[in-house]
N, C-alpha and C positions, 0 to 999 in steps of 0.2 A: 504494500500500500504506500501511497504517497503521504507526506506529512499532513497536507490539507485534508485528505480523506480520513486519516486517523483523528485529526482534530474535530472534524464534523461528527464522526462516529462517537467520540467521547464527549461531545458537546463542550469543548473548550476552544479557546482562541488558538490560531496557528502559532503565535509566539509562545504561548503557554505550552503547547504540545512540543515545540522545538526545544524548550528548556527541559521538559520531562524526558524527551528522547535522548538529550545529551546525557542525562543522569543514567538512563537505561543502557546506553552505549557504554558509558564508563564502567558500569557494573557488569557488563557483558550479558545482559538479558536480551538485547536486540543488537543487530548489526545494520549498518548502512551499506547499501549497494548502489553503485552508479546506475542511473536510468539510461539505458542505451537509446531510448527514444527521445530523451530530453537531457542534454548534457548539463543543464542547470539544476536538475532535480535529483533527488535521492529516493530510493525505495527502501522501505524498512522491513526487515525480516527477523522473526523471533529466532533466537539461538537455542541450541539444546539446553543450555543452562536456564534460559527463560522459560522454555517449555516445561522443564522439570519443576521449576518454581511455581509456575501457574497450576500444574497438576497438584502439587502439594497444597497450595492455597485452596483450591477447589475441594480437595479432600477434607481439609480442616473445616471449611464452611459446612460441608455435608455432615461431618461429625457433630458440629455444634447445633445444626438444625434438626438432626435426626430425631431427637426426643419429642419435638413438636409435631412430627408427622408419622410417627411409628404406628399409630392406631388407625390410620386411614384405610378404608376398604377400596376395592377396585373401582367403584363408581367415583369415589372422591379423587383417586389418582387420574382417572379419565377426565374429570372436570378440570383438574389442575393442568393436565397436558393441553387441553383445548384452550384454556385461558392463556397459557404460555404461547401457544401458536398464534392466538389473536394479538397478543401484545407484541410479539416479534414482527408480525406482518404490518402492524400499525406504526411501528417505530423504526423500521428499517431505514438505513441511511440512503439506500438506492431510491426508496419511495419519496423521501424528502427532496432529493436532488431533482426528481421528475416534477415536483409540484411547482 
């Protein structure tokens, strides 16, 4: 992704995303790759370290939330799945760009 696309997806300014990415690059969570289609631009790619950290963070969140959801039945899980699909469809960056 380009920096501007990441900023839009995260709902932050492009300068704010540039600062955040600088820190993420420094910590080796992401890397910058020259955009062959635009020599002025960089593409951002998550590194193996970034992927591992993201997976660990998601597992930690899942563990913290599990007690609140452990007693849901199949119908409840289907309702949550559908709600998630609706929210994702209504908040997608691609949809906003087309508006």
